[in-house]
All heavy atoms as a GROMACS GRO file, in nm:
protein
  613
    1MET      N    1  -3.006   0.793   1.987
    1MET     CA    2  -3.027   0.935   2.007
    1MET      C    3  -3.051   0.954   2.151
    1MET      O    4  -2.990   1.053   2.214
    1MET     CB    5  -3.142   0.983   1.918
    1MET     CG    6  -3.165   1.121   1.941
    1MET     SD    7  -3.050   1.223   1.874
    1MET     CE    8  -3.139   1.375   1.870
    2ALA      N    9  -3.132   0.870   2.210
    2ALA     CA   10  -3.155   0.892   2.351
    2ALA      C   11  -3.033   0.883   2.437
    2ALA      O   12  -3.015   0.948   2.540
    2ALA     CB   13  -3.264   0.792   2.407
    3ARG      N   14  -2.941   0.777   2.402
    3ARG     CA   15  -2.815   0.774   2.476
    3ARG      C   16  -2.734   0.893   2.473
    3ARG      O   17  -2.665   0.930   2.561
    3ARG     CB   18  -2.726   0.657   2.428
    3ARG     CG   19  -2.801   0.525   2.458
    3ARG     CD   20  -2.700   0.418   2.404
    3ARG     NE   21  -2.775   0.284   2.399
    3ARG     CZ   22  -2.716   0.176   2.355
    3ARG    NH1   23  -2.586   0.168   2.309
    3ARG    NH2   24  -2.792   0.055   2.339
    4LEU      N   25  -2.735   0.960   2.358
    4LEU     CA   26  -2.655   1.084   2.336
    4LEU      C   27  -2.713   1.196   2.426
    4LEU      O   28  -2.654   1.264   2.488
    4LEU     CB   29  -2.646   1.119   2.195
    4LEU     CG   30  -2.568   1.244   2.155
    4LEU    CD1   31  -2.423   1.227   2.208
    4LEU    CD2   32  -2.566   1.265   2.003
    5ILE      N   33  -2.849   1.201   2.421
    5ILE     CA   34  -2.918   1.311   2.504
    5ILE      C   35  -2.884   1.283   2.652
    5ILE      O   36  -2.868   1.382   2.725
    5ILE     CB   37  -3.064   1.321   2.472
    5ILE    CG1   38  -3.085   1.359   2.332
    5ILE    CG2   39  -3.137   1.398   2.575
    5ILE    CD1   40  -3.231   1.343   2.275
    6ALA      N   41  -2.879   1.168   2.690
    6ALA     CA   42  -2.853   1.118   2.822
    6ALA      C   43  -2.712   1.152   2.877
    6ALA      O   44  -2.678   1.159   2.983
    6ALA     CB   45  -2.881   0.979   2.856
    7ARG      N   46  -2.621   1.173   2.775
    7ARG     CA   47  -2.479   1.189   2.795
    7ARG      C   48  -2.426   1.318   2.726
    7ARG      O   49  -2.346   1.317   2.640
    7ARG     CB   50  -2.392   1.076   2.751
    7ARG     CG   51  -2.415   0.946   2.810
    7ARG     CD   52  -2.330   0.929   2.942
    7ARG     NE   53  -2.202   0.977   2.947
    7ARG     CZ   54  -2.102   0.897   2.907
    7ARG    NH1   55  -2.110   0.783   2.867
    7ARG    NH2   56  -1.965   0.956   2.918
    8PRO      N   57  -2.478   1.434   2.770
    8PRO     CA   58  -2.434   1.561   2.696
    8PRO      C   59  -2.286   1.590   2.705
    8PRO      O   60  -2.236   1.666   2.624
    8PRO     CB   61  -2.524   1.676   2.778
    8PRO     CG   62  -2.549   1.612   2.909
    8PRO     CD   63  -2.568   1.462   2.884
    9ASP      N   64  -2.222   1.525   2.806
    9ASP     CA   65  -2.082   1.548   2.817
    9ASP      C   66  -2.000   1.503   2.700
    9ASP      O   67  -1.891   1.549   2.675
    9ASP     CB   68  -2.031   1.482   2.956
    9ASP     CG   69  -2.064   1.335   2.948
    9ASP    OD1   70  -2.173   1.288   2.954
    9ASP    OD2   71  -1.962   1.256   2.955
   10LEU      N   72  -2.055   1.396   2.627
   10LEU     CA   73  -1.995   1.353   2.521
   10LEU      C   74  -1.976   1.465   2.416
   10LEU      O   75  -1.886   1.463   2.325
   10LEU     CB   76  -2.058   1.235   2.463
   10LEU     CG   77  -2.067   1.100   2.542
   10LEU    CD1   78  -2.154   0.989   2.484
   10LEU    CD2   79  -1.929   1.062   2.570
   11LEU      N   80  -2.071   1.548   2.388
   11LEU     CA   81  -2.068   1.660   2.298
   11LEU      C   82  -1.994   1.780   2.348
   11LEU      O   83  -1.911   1.834   2.291
   11LEU     CB   84  -2.189   1.692   2.246
   11LEU     CG   85  -2.267   1.592   2.159
   11LEU    CD1   86  -2.411   1.643   2.121
   11LEU    CD2   87  -2.187   1.563   2.039
   12THR      N   88  -2.027   1.814   2.482
   12THR     CA   89  -1.969   1.945   2.540
   12THR      C   90  -1.817   1.934   2.550
   12THR      O   91  -1.751   2.031   2.560
   12THR     CB   92  -2.039   1.974   2.670
   12THR    OG1   93  -2.023   1.861   2.768
   12THR    CG2   94  -2.179   2.001   2.657
   13ARG      N   95  -1.765   1.797   2.576
   13ARG     CA   96  -1.617   1.796   2.586
   13ARG      C   97  -1.543   1.846   2.456
   13ARG      O   98  -1.435   1.891   2.481
   13ARG     CB   99  -1.576   1.645   2.615
   13ARG     CG  100  -1.597   1.557   2.503
   13ARG     CD  101  -1.568   1.406   2.504
   13ARG     NE  102  -1.424   1.407   2.548
   13ARG     CZ  103  -1.374   1.309   2.619
   13ARG    NH1  104  -1.449   1.220   2.661
   13ARG    NH2  105  -1.246   1.306   2.639
   14TRP      N  106  -1.616   1.849   2.349
   14TRP     CA  107  -1.561   1.898   2.226
   14TRP      C  108  -1.606   2.027   2.187
   14TRP      O  109  -1.582   2.084   2.069
   14TRP     CB  110  -1.581   1.799   2.107
   14TRP     CG  111  -1.550   1.650   2.136
   14TRP    CD1  112  -1.628   1.550   2.142
   14TRP    CD2  113  -1.421   1.617   2.173
   14TRP    NE1  114  -1.557   1.437   2.174
   14TRP    CE2  115  -1.421   1.473   2.185
   14TRP    CE3  116  -1.281   1.667   2.165
   14TRP    CZ2  117  -1.315   1.386   2.207
   14TRP    CZ3  118  -1.171   1.583   2.188
   14TRP    CH2  119  -1.190   1.449   2.215
   15GLY      N  120  -1.702   2.096   2.270
   15GLY     CA  121  -1.763   2.224   2.242
   15GLY      C  122  -1.860   2.212   2.144
   15GLY      O  123  -1.891   2.307   2.059
   16LEU      N  124  -1.930   2.093   2.134
   16LEU     CA  125  -2.034   2.074   2.045
   16LEU      C  126  -2.175   2.069   2.099
   16LEU      O  127  -2.190   2.045   2.227
   16LEU     CB  128  -2.016   1.936   1.971
   16LEU     CG  129  -1.899   1.926   1.884
   16LEU    CD1  130  -1.875   1.782   1.853
   16LEU    CD2  131  -1.884   2.006   1.767
   17ARG      N  132  -2.288   2.106   2.016
   17ARG     CA  133  -2.418   2.089   2.066
   17ARG      C  134  -2.486   2.000   1.944
   17ARG      O  135  -2.455   2.025   1.836
   17ARG     CB  136  -2.488   2.220   2.078
   17ARG     CG  137  -2.417   2.329   2.159
   17ARG     CD  138  -2.482   2.461   2.161
   17ARG     NE  139  -2.498   2.530   2.036
   17ARG     CZ  140  -2.395   2.594   1.979
   17ARG    NH1  141  -2.265   2.594   2.035
   17ARG    NH2  142  -2.409   2.653   1.859
   18LEU      N  143  -2.593   1.934   1.996
   18LEU     CA  144  -2.661   1.852   1.899
   18LEU      C  145  -2.781   1.943   1.830
   18LEU      O  146  -2.857   2.011   1.906
   18LEU     CB  147  -2.736   1.738   1.967
   18LEU     CG  148  -2.824   1.650   1.879
   18LEU    CD1  149  -2.737   1.578   1.767
   18LEU    CD2  150  -2.900   1.555   1.970
   19GLY      N  151  -2.773   1.944   1.714
   19GLY     CA  152  -2.873   2.032   1.625
   19GLY      C  153  -2.989   1.932   1.608
   19GLY      O  154  -3.105   1.966   1.639
   20TRP      N  155  -2.982   1.836   1.526
   20TRP     CA  156  -3.089   1.746   1.487
   20TRP      C  157  -3.018   1.600   1.456
   20TRP      O  158  -2.898   1.606   1.430
   20TRP     CB  159  -3.170   1.802   1.370
   20TRP     CG  160  -3.096   1.853   1.260
   20TRP    CD1  161  -3.053   1.968   1.232
   20TRP    CD2  162  -3.065   1.761   1.148
   20TRP    NE1  163  -2.993   1.974   1.115
   20TRP    CE2  164  -2.984   1.846   1.053
   20TRP    CE3  165  -3.070   1.636   1.108
   20TRP    CZ2  166  -2.930   1.806   0.938
   20TRP    CZ3  167  -3.003   1.584   0.995
   20TRP    CH2  168  -2.950   1.681   0.904
   21SER      N  169  -3.098   1.508   1.430
   21SER     CA  170  -3.060   1.373   1.374
   21SER      C  171  -3.166   1.318   1.300
   21SER      O  172  -3.285   1.346   1.322
   21SER     CB  173  -3.006   1.289   1.498
   21SER     OG  174  -3.127   1.249   1.559
   22GLY      N  175  -3.126   1.235   1.201
   22GLY     CA  176  -3.230   1.173   1.126
   22GLY      C  177  -3.171   1.093   1.014
   22GLY      O  178  -3.042   1.087   0.998
   23THR      N  179  -3.241   1.027   0.946
   23THR     CA  180  -3.211   0.955   0.819
   23THR      C  181  -3.166   1.056   0.703
   23THR      O  182  -3.240   1.150   0.677
   23THR     CB  183  -3.318   0.857   0.776
   23THR    OG1  184  -3.359   0.769   0.882
   23THR    CG2  185  -3.282   0.777   0.647
   24ASP      N  186  -3.053   1.023   0.643
   24ASP     CA  187  -3.018   1.101   0.538
   24ASP      C  188  -3.118   1.108   0.414
   24ASP      O  189  -3.164   1.004   0.374
   24ASP     CB  190  -2.884   1.067   0.484
   24ASP     CG  191  -2.822   1.167   0.384
   24ASP    OD1  192  -2.861   1.150   0.264
   24ASP    OD2  193  -2.751   1.244   0.426
   25PHE      N  194  -3.148   1.224   0.368
   25PHE     CA  195  -3.255   1.242   0.262
   25PHE      C  196  -3.221   1.164   0.130
   25PHE      O  197  -3.298   1.098   0.071
   25PHE     CB  198  -3.276   1.394   0.229
   25PHE     CG  199  -3.391   1.410   0.124
   25PHE    CD1  200  -3.523   1.390   0.147
   25PHE    CD2  201  -3.341   1.444  -0.005
   25PHE    CE1  202  -3.617   1.402   0.051
   25PHE    CE2  203  -3.451   1.470  -0.102
   25PHE     CZ  204  -3.574   1.443  -0.078
   26LEU      N  205  -3.088   1.183   0.096
   26LEU     CA  206  -3.046   1.125  -0.028
   26LEU      C  207  -2.993   0.976  -0.015
   26LEU      O  208  -2.989   0.906  -0.105
   26LEU     CB  209  -2.931   1.199  -0.086
   26LEU     CG  210  -2.965   1.343  -0.131
   26LEU    CD1  211  -2.836   1.419  -0.176
   26LEU    CD2  212  -3.072   1.348  -0.238
   27ASN      N  213  -2.960   0.929   0.116
   27ASN     CA  214  -2.920   0.807   0.136
   27ASN      C  215  -2.983   0.746   0.274
   27ASN      O  216  -2.938   0.759   0.369
   27ASN     CB  217  -2.767   0.793   0.150
   27ASN     CG  218  -2.710   0.659   0.167
   27ASN    OD1  219  -2.786   0.561   0.181
   27ASN    ND2  220  -2.585   0.640   0.190
   28PRO      N  221  -3.101   0.682   0.249
   28PRO     CA  222  -3.184   0.628   0.363
   28PRO      C  223  -3.114   0.534   0.447
   28PRO      O  224  -3.161   0.501   0.547
   28PRO     CB  225  -3.309   0.582   0.293
   28PRO     CG  226  -3.274   0.563   0.158
   28PRO     CD  227  -3.163   0.647   0.121
   29ASP      N  228  -2.994   0.474   0.403
   29ASP     CA  229  -2.919   0.377   0.480
   29ASP      C  230  -2.817   0.448   0.568
   29ASP      O  231  -2.726   0.385   0.630
   29ASP     CB  232  -2.852   0.273   0.393
   29ASP     CG  233  -2.955   0.182   0.325
   29ASP    OD1  234  -3.062   0.155   0.391
   29ASP    OD2  235  -2.930   0.136   0.218
   30GLU      N  236  -2.823   0.574   0.572
   30GLU     CA  237  -2.726   0.661   0.655
   30GLU      C  238  -2.793   0.744   0.760
   30GLU      O  239  -2.897   0.804   0.720
   30GLU     CB  240  -2.647   0.739   0.550
   30GLU     CG  241  -2.530   0.813   0.609
   30GLU     CD  242  -2.450   0.871   0.501
   30GLU    OE1  243  -2.482   0.988   0.461
   30GLU    OE2  244  -2.339   0.816   0.469
   31THR      N  245  -2.744   0.754   0.879
   31THR     CA  246  -2.793   0.840   0.978
   31THR      C  247  -2.702   0.959   0.977
   31THR      O  248  -2.582   0.947   0.971
   31THR     CB  249  -2.800   0.769   1.116
   31THR    OG1  250  -2.882   0.649   1.103
   31THR    CG2  251  -2.853   0.864   1.228
   32THR      N  252  -2.762   1.079   0.992
   32THR     CA  253  -2.684   1.198   0.992
   32THR      C  254  -2.715   1.271   1.123
   32THR      O  255  -2.827   1.288   1.161
   32THR     CB  256  -2.726   1.287   0.876
   32THR    OG1  257  -2.700   1.226   0.766
   32THR    CG2  258  -2.645   1.418   0.884
   33LEU      N  259  -2.606   1.317   1.188
   33LEU     CA  260  -2.621   1.398   1.316
   33LEU      C  261  -2.577   1.546   1.269
   33LEU      O  262  -2.472   1.554   1.214
   33LEU     CB  263  -2.537   1.350   1.427
   33LEU     CG  264  -2.566   1.211   1.481
   33LEU    CD1  265  -2.468   1.176   1.585
   33LEU    CD2  266  -2.700   1.223   1.536
   34SER      N  267  -2.650   1.649   1.305
   34SER     CA  268  -2.614   1.784   1.295
   34SER      C  269  -2.552   1.821   1.429
   34SER      O  270  -2.621   1.833   1.531
   34SER     CB  271  -2.732   1.870   1.246
   34SER     OG  272  -2.693   2.002   1.271
   35LEU      N  273  -2.421   1.859   1.421
   35LEU     CA  274  -2.351   1.901   1.537
   35LEU      C  275  -2.308   2.046   1.516
   35LEU      O  276  -2.249   2.082   1.418
   35LEU     CB  277  -2.220   1.817   1.557
   35LEU     CG  278  -2.256   1.659   1.574
   35LEU    CD1  279  -2.122   1.589   1.582
   35LEU    CD2  280  -2.344   1.628   1.696
   36LEU      N  281  -2.349   2.120   1.622
   36LEU     CA  282  -2.317   2.262   1.608
   36LEU      C  283  -2.212   2.306   1.703
   36LEU      O  284  -2.186   2.251   1.812
   36LEU     CB  285  -2.444   2.344   1.647
   36LEU     CG  286  -2.575   2.300   1.573
   36LEU    CD1  287  -2.696   2.363   1.640
   36LEU    CD2  288  -2.562   2.347   1.427
   37TYR      N  289  -2.125   2.411   1.664
   37TYR     CA  290  -2.022   2.459   1.751
   37TYR      C  291  -1.994   2.609   1.704
   37TYR      O  292  -2.026   2.652   1.596
   37TYR     CB  293  -1.895   2.370   1.742
   37TYR     CG  294  -1.836   2.371   1.602
   37TYR    CD1  295  -1.727   2.460   1.580
   37TYR    CD2  296  -1.882   2.278   1.508
   37TYR    CE1  297  -1.664   2.446   1.459
   37TYR    CE2  298  -1.813   2.277   1.386
   37TYR     CZ  299  -1.705   2.364   1.350
   37TYR     OH  300  -1.654   2.365   1.231
   38ASP      N  301  -1.928   2.680   1.787
   38ASP     CA  302  -1.885   2.812   1.758
   38ASP      C  303  -1.744   2.816   1.713
   38ASP      O  304  -1.654   2.768   1.773
   38ASP     CB  305  -1.896   2.908   1.893
   38ASP     CG  306  -2.047   2.924   1.933
   38ASP    OD1  307  -2.131   2.919   1.851
   38ASP    OD2  308  -2.062   2.921   2.050
   39ALA      N  309  -1.714   2.865   1.594
   39ALA     CA  310  -1.586   2.868   1.537
   39ALA      C  311  -1.500   2.970   1.607
   39ALA      O  312  -1.561   3.039   1.692
   39ALA     CB  313  -1.601   2.888   1.385
   40GLU      N  314  -1.380   2.970   1.575
   40GLU     CA  315  -1.288   3.059   1.640
   40GLU      C  316  -1.325   3.216   1.616
   40GLU      O  317  -1.292   3.302   1.700
   40GLU     CB  318  -1.148   3.041   1.590
   40GLU     CG  319  -1.079   2.910   1.634
   40GLU     CD  320  -0.935   2.888   1.577
   40GLU    OE1  321  -0.870   2.987   1.532
   40GLU    OE2  322  -0.907   2.765   1.590
   41ASP      N  323  -1.397   3.239   1.502
   41ASP     CA  324  -1.431   3.369   1.473
   41ASP      C  325  -1.562   3.406   1.552
   41ASP      O  326  -1.617   3.519   1.528
   41ASP     CB  327  -1.442   3.401   1.324
   41ASP     CG  328  -1.541   3.309   1.260
   41ASP    OD1  329  -1.625   3.233   1.328
   41ASP    OD2  330  -1.563   3.299   1.134
   42GLY      N  331  -1.614   3.316   1.624
   42GLY     CA  332  -1.740   3.337   1.701
   42GLY      C  333  -1.866   3.306   1.633
   42GLY      O  334  -1.976   3.298   1.691
   43PHE      N  335  -1.864   3.270   1.496
   43PHE     CA  336  -1.981   3.235   1.430
   43PHE      C  337  -2.018   3.099   1.444
   43PHE      O  338  -1.921   3.003   1.440
   43PHE     CB  339  -1.961   3.280   1.268
   43PHE     CG  340  -1.951   3.419   1.248
   43PHE    CD1  341  -1.845   3.487   1.223
   43PHE    CD2  342  -2.086   3.488   1.235
   43PHE    CE1  343  -1.839   3.620   1.212
   43PHE    CE2  344  -2.081   3.619   1.207
   43PHE     CZ  345  -1.967   3.685   1.191
   44PRO      N  346  -2.144   3.055   1.446
   44PRO     CA  347  -2.183   2.915   1.468
   44PRO      C  348  -2.160   2.848   1.336
   44PRO      O  349  -2.173   2.896   1.234
   44PRO     CB  350  -2.336   2.937   1.500
   44PRO     CG  351  -2.369   3.057   1.463
   44PRO     CD  352  -2.259   3.151   1.466
   45GLN      N  353  -2.115   2.721   1.364
   45GLN     CA  354  -2.077   2.629   1.241
   45GLN      C  355  -2.169   2.509   1.263
   45GLN      O  356  -2.196   2.464   1.371
   45GLN     CB  357  -1.942   2.611   1.232
   45GLN     CG  358  -1.848   2.724   1.222
   45GLN     CD  359  -1.856   2.787   1.081
   45GLN    OE1  360  -1.872   2.708   0.979
   45GLN    NE2  361  -1.882   2.907   1.076
   46GLN      N  362  -2.191   2.440   1.154
   46GLN     CA  363  -2.264   2.310   1.156
   46GLN      C  364  -2.170   2.197   1.097
   46GLN      O  365  -2.107   2.222   0.995
   46GLN     CB  366  -2.390   2.318   1.079
   46GLN     CG  367  -2.474   2.190   1.078
   46GLN     CD  368  -2.587   2.189   0.994
   46GLN    OE1  369  -2.593   2.247   0.885
   46GLN    NE2  370  -2.690   2.140   1.043
   47LEU      N  371  -2.160   2.093   1.160
   47LEU     CA  372  -2.090   1.973   1.117
   47LEU      C  373  -2.186   1.861   1.090
   47LEU      O  374  -2.265   1.834   1.186
   47LEU     CB  375  -1.979   1.937   1.214
   47LEU     CG  376  -1.921   1.790   1.206
   47LEU    CD1  377  -1.827   1.791   1.078
   47LEU    CD2  378  -1.839   1.750   1.332
   48LEU      N  379  -2.195   1.801   0.977
   48LEU     CA  380  -2.282   1.690   0.957
   48LEU      C  381  -2.206   1.561   0.978
   48LEU      O  382  -2.111   1.540   0.897
   48LEU     CB  383  -2.355   1.697   0.819
   48LEU     CG  384  -2.442   1.810   0.799
   48LEU    CD1  385  -2.489   1.816   0.651
   48LEU    CD2  386  -2.556   1.818   0.895
   49TRP      N  387  -2.227   1.490   1.078
   49TRP     CA  388  -2.152   1.365   1.103
   49TRP      C  389  -2.250   1.245   1.054
   49TRP      O  390  -2.365   1.228   1.104
   49TRP     CB  391  -2.139   1.347   1.267
   49TRP     CG  392  -2.036   1.256   1.303
   49TRP    CD1  393  -1.923   1.221   1.237
   49TRP    CD2  394  -2.038   1.189   1.423
   49TRP    NE1  395  -1.852   1.129   1.313
   49TRP    CE2  396  -1.923   1.097   1.438
   49TRP    CE3  397  -2.123   1.171   1.534
   49TRP    CZ2  398  -1.901   1.020   1.528
   49TRP    CZ3  399  -2.106   1.092   1.626
   49TRP    CH2  400  -1.991   1.009   1.635
   50ARG      N  401  -2.194   1.183   0.955
   50ARG     CA  402  -2.262   1.081   0.885
   50ARG      C  403  -2.225   0.940   0.932
   50ARG      O  404  -2.110   0.904   0.950
   50ARG     CB  405  -2.242   1.092   0.735
   50ARG     CG  406  -2.295   1.215   0.681
   50ARG     CD  407  -2.264   1.238   0.530
   50ARG     NE  408  -2.289   1.375   0.488
   50ARG     CZ  409  -2.406   1.416   0.460
   50ARG    NH1  410  -2.518   1.356   0.501
   50ARG    NH2  411  -2.424   1.552   0.425
   51LEU      N  412  -2.324   0.855   0.968
   51LEU     CA  413  -2.306   0.735   1.018
   51LEU      C  414  -2.372   0.628   0.917
   51LEU      O  415  -2.486   0.602   0.931
   51LEU     CB  416  -2.372   0.711   1.158
   51LEU     CG  417  -2.324   0.817   1.267
   51LEU    CD1  418  -2.411   0.813   1.392
   51LEU    CD2  419  -2.180   0.796   1.306
   52PRO      N  420  -2.280   0.570   0.830
   52PRO     CA  421  -2.352   0.484   0.738
   52PRO      C  422  -2.397   0.345   0.786
   52PRO      O  423  -2.333   0.301   0.891
   52PRO     CB  424  -2.228   0.456   0.635
   52PRO     CG  425  -2.104   0.482   0.722
   52PRO     CD  426  -2.152   0.586   0.824
   53GLU      N  427  -2.481   0.291   0.737
   53GLU     CA  428  -2.538   0.158   0.762
   53GLU      C  429  -2.427   0.064   0.727
   53GLU      O  430  -2.381   0.052   0.625
   53GLU     CB  431  -2.659   0.125   0.688
   53GLU     CG  432  -2.716  -0.023   0.695
   53GLU     CD  433  -2.751  -0.057   0.836
   53GLU    OE1  434  -2.835   0.019   0.896
   53GLU    OE2  435  -2.703  -0.158   0.892
   54ASP      N  436  -2.391  -0.023   0.835
   54ASP     CA  437  -2.289  -0.123   0.810
   54ASP      C  438  -2.328  -0.266   0.829
   54ASP      O  439  -2.251  -0.355   0.840
   54ASP     CB  440  -2.164  -0.088   0.900
   54ASP     CG  441  -2.192  -0.089   1.047
   54ASP    OD1  442  -2.301  -0.126   1.086
   54ASP    OD2  443  -2.100  -0.069   1.120
   55GLY      N  444  -2.455  -0.282   0.848
   55GLY     CA  445  -2.513  -0.419   0.867
   55GLY      C  446  -2.521  -0.460   1.010
   55GLY      O  447  -2.589  -0.566   1.041
   56THR      N  448  -2.468  -0.385   1.102
   56THR     CA  449  -2.486  -0.419   1.238
   56THR      C  450  -2.617  -0.377   1.300
   56THR      O  451  -2.665  -0.285   1.254
   56THR     CB  452  -2.371  -0.361   1.322
   56THR    OG1  453  -2.362  -0.217   1.313
   56THR    CG2  454  -2.231  -0.415   1.278
   57PRO      N  455  -2.666  -0.436   1.410
   57PRO     CA  456  -2.787  -0.382   1.470
   57PRO      C  457  -2.768  -0.229   1.506
   57PRO      O  458  -2.660  -0.188   1.547
   57PRO     CB  459  -2.813  -0.475   1.593
   57PRO     CG  460  -2.724  -0.597   1.550
   57PRO     CD  461  -2.613  -0.544   1.477
   58PRO      N  462  -2.895  -0.168   1.502
   58PRO     CA  463  -2.878  -0.012   1.552
   58PRO      C  464  -2.819   0.009   1.682
   58PRO      O  465  -2.742   0.106   1.707
   58PRO     CB  466  -3.034   0.020   1.545
   58PRO     CG  467  -3.091  -0.079   1.449
   58PRO     CD  468  -3.020  -0.198   1.458
   59GLU      N  469  -2.847  -0.078   1.772
   59GLU     CA  470  -2.793  -0.061   1.912
   59GLU      C  471  -2.638  -0.061   1.910
   59GLU      O  472  -2.580   0.014   1.990
   59GLU     CB  473  -2.840  -0.175   2.005
   59GLU     CG  474  -2.983  -0.173   2.016
   59GLU     CD  475  -3.070  -0.229   1.915
   59GLU    OE1  476  -3.007  -0.303   1.836
   59GLU    OE2  477  -3.197  -0.218   1.912
   60GLU      N  478  -2.582  -0.153   1.826
   60GLU     CA  479  -2.435  -0.155   1.817
   60GLU      C  480  -2.380  -0.037   1.741
   60GLU      O  481  -2.269   0.007   1.787
   60GLU     CB  482  -2.401  -0.293   1.744
   60GLU     CG  483  -2.416  -0.418   1.831
   60GLU     CD  484  -2.370  -0.538   1.748
   60GLU    OE1  485  -2.276  -0.536   1.678
   60GLU    OE2  486  -2.438  -0.646   1.771
   61ARG      N  487  -2.449   0.007   1.642
   61ARG     CA  488  -2.407   0.121   1.568
   61ARG      C  489  -2.409   0.244   1.664
   61ARG      O  490  -2.305   0.324   1.664
   61ARG     CB  491  -2.486   0.160   1.455
   61ARG     CG  492  -2.468   0.057   1.339
   61ARG     CD  493  -2.554   0.075   1.216
   61ARG     NE  494  -2.545   0.213   1.163
   61ARG     CZ  495  -2.651   0.282   1.129
   61ARG    NH1  496  -2.777   0.234   1.133
   61ARG    NH2  497  -2.641   0.401   1.086
   62ALA      N  498  -2.511   0.255   1.753
   62ALA     CA  499  -2.515   0.365   1.849
   62ALA      C  500  -2.410   0.357   1.953
   62ALA      O  501  -2.346   0.458   1.982
   62ALA     CB  502  -2.648   0.363   1.912
   63ALA      N  503  -2.378   0.244   1.995
   63ALA     CA  504  -2.265   0.225   2.093
   63ALA      C  505  -2.140   0.258   2.031
   63ALA      O  506  -2.054   0.320   2.108
   63ALA     CB  507  -2.279   0.077   2.155
   64ALA      N  508  -2.117   0.213   1.912
   64ALA     CA  509  -1.989   0.255   1.843
   64ALA      C  510  -1.975   0.406   1.826
   64ALA      O  511  -1.867   0.465   1.842
   64ALA     CB  512  -1.988   0.180   1.701
   65ALA      N  513  -2.085   0.467   1.790
   65ALA     CA  514  -2.079   0.617   1.773
   65ALA      C  515  -2.053   0.682   1.905
   65ALA      O  516  -1.976   0.777   1.902
   65ALA     CB  517  -2.208   0.663   1.700
   66LEU      N  518  -2.120   0.638   2.010
   66LEU     CA  519  -2.090   0.700   2.146
   66LEU      C  520  -1.960   0.672   2.180
   66LEU      O  521  -1.879   0.770   2.236
   66LEU     CB  522  -2.183   0.646   2.246
   66LEU     CG  523  -2.324   0.687   2.230
   66LEU    CD1  524  -2.423   0.615   2.347
   66LEU    CD2  525  -2.337   0.835   2.232
   67HIS      N  526  -1.895   0.550   2.166
   67HIS     CA  527  -1.750   0.531   2.183
   67HIS      C  528  -1.656   0.626   2.113
   67HIS      O  529  -1.565   0.675   2.168
   67HIS     CB  530  -1.725   0.377   2.171
   67HIS     CG  531  -1.577   0.356   2.182
   67HIS    ND1  532  -1.521   0.344   2.311
   67HIS    CD2  533  -1.465   0.326   2.092
   67HIS    CE1  534  -1.395   0.322   2.296
   67HIS    NE2  535  -1.366   0.314   2.166
   68ARG      N  536  -1.702   0.650   1.987
   68ARG     CA  537  -1.610   0.728   1.905
   68ARG      C  538  -1.614   0.872   1.963
   68ARG      O  539  -1.505   0.939   1.962
   68ARG     CB  540  -1.666   0.733   1.761
   68ARG     CG  541  -1.585   0.808   1.667
   68ARG     CD  542  -1.628   0.787   1.516
   68ARG     NE  543  -1.586   0.891   1.435
   68ARG     CZ  544  -1.639   0.919   1.318
   68ARG    NH1  545  -1.750   0.840   1.281
   68ARG    NH2  546  -1.591   1.009   1.249
   69LEU      N  547  -1.728   0.924   2.012
   69LEU     CA  548  -1.728   1.064   2.069
   69LEU      C  549  -1.648   1.068   2.198
   69LEU      O  550  -1.604   1.174   2.226
   69LEU     CB  551  -1.876   1.091   2.094
   69LEU     CG  552  -1.974   1.135   1.994
   69LEU    CD1  553  -2.112   1.155   2.022
   69LEU    CD2  554  -1.914   1.268   1.930
   70VAL      N  555  -1.629   0.954   2.266
   70VAL     CA  556  -1.548   0.952   2.380
   70VAL      C  557  -1.401   0.979   2.341
   70VAL      O  558  -1.319   1.037   2.412
   70VAL     CB  559  -1.560   0.824   2.461
   70VAL    CG1  560  -1.459   0.804   2.574
   70VAL    CG2  561  -1.703   0.821   2.518
   71THR      N  562  -1.362   0.924   2.228
   71THR     CA  563  -1.218   0.922   2.207
   71THR      C  564  -1.169   1.010   2.082
   71THR      O  565  -1.058   1.049   2.074
   71THR     CB  566  -1.185   0.772   2.150
   71THR    OG1  567  -1.250   0.744   2.038
   71THR    CG2  568  -1.198   0.678   2.260
   72VAL      N  569  -1.268   1.057   1.993
   72VAL     CA  570  -1.224   1.138   1.880
   72VAL      C  571  -1.323   1.268   1.867
   72VAL      O  572  -1.441   1.240   1.867
   72VAL     CB  573  -1.243   1.054   1.755
   72VAL    CG1  574  -1.198   1.138   1.634
   72VAL    CG2  575  -1.148   0.938   1.759
   73ASP      N  576  -1.255   1.374   1.852
   73ASP     CA  577  -1.326   1.505   1.822
   73ASP      C  578  -1.398   1.491   1.680
   73ASP      O  579  -1.310   1.493   1.582
   73ASP     CB  580  -1.239   1.613   1.831
   73ASP     CG  581  -1.308   1.761   1.812
   73ASP    OD1  582  -1.416   1.758   1.758
   73ASP    OD2  583  -1.241   1.856   1.835
   74PRO      N  584  -1.516   1.485   1.668
   74PRO     CA  585  -1.583   1.473   1.531
   74PRO      C  586  -1.538   1.578   1.438
   74PRO      O  587  -1.543   1.554   1.305
   74PRO     CB  588  -1.732   1.492   1.561
   74PRO     CG  589  -1.750   1.464   1.702
   74PRO     CD  590  -1.626   1.498   1.771
   75ARG      N  591  -1.499   1.702   1.477
   75ARG     CA  592  -1.448   1.801   1.386
   75ARG      C  593  -1.313   1.760   1.324
   75ARG      O  594  -1.279   1.819   1.221
   75ARG     CB  595  -1.432   1.930   1.463
   75ARG     CG  596  -1.562   1.987   1.519
   75ARG     CD  597  -1.543   2.104   1.606
   75ARG     NE  598  -1.467   2.058   1.735
   75ARG     CZ  599  -1.424   2.139   1.808
   75ARG    NH1  600  -1.432   2.265   1.800
   75ARG    NH2  601  -1.364   2.097   1.910
   76THR      N  602  -1.242   1.661   1.378
   76THR     CA  603  -1.119   1.626   1.321
   76THR      C  604  -1.116   1.499   1.250
   76THR      O  605  -1.017   1.452   1.195
   76THR     CB  606  -1.010   1.626   1.434
   76THR    OG1  607  -1.041   1.527   1.522
   76THR    CG2  608  -0.994   1.764   1.494
   77ALA      N  609  -1.224   1.420   1.269
   77ALA     CA  610  -1.227   1.287   1.204
   77ALA      C  611  -1.313   1.278   1.078
   77ALA      O  612  -1.402   1.361   1.062
   77ALA     CB  613  -1.274   1.195   1.309
   0.00000   0.00000   0.00000
């Protein structure tokens, strides 16, 4: 989370804002990011980006998520 806050360009490049992040209520092995954006009609929308636990250390999962934000718009993936 701290790395994402330190790199706001990773979200703004896609027109996104960070809403919140945390452990998924129904699946504690999954991290969920709430990403906000303004839809074409001007109304705010929320995208829940789910990052499942895959057995790798948290630092590696965070690095992979940041890399994905560099290359892929979360609204399309």
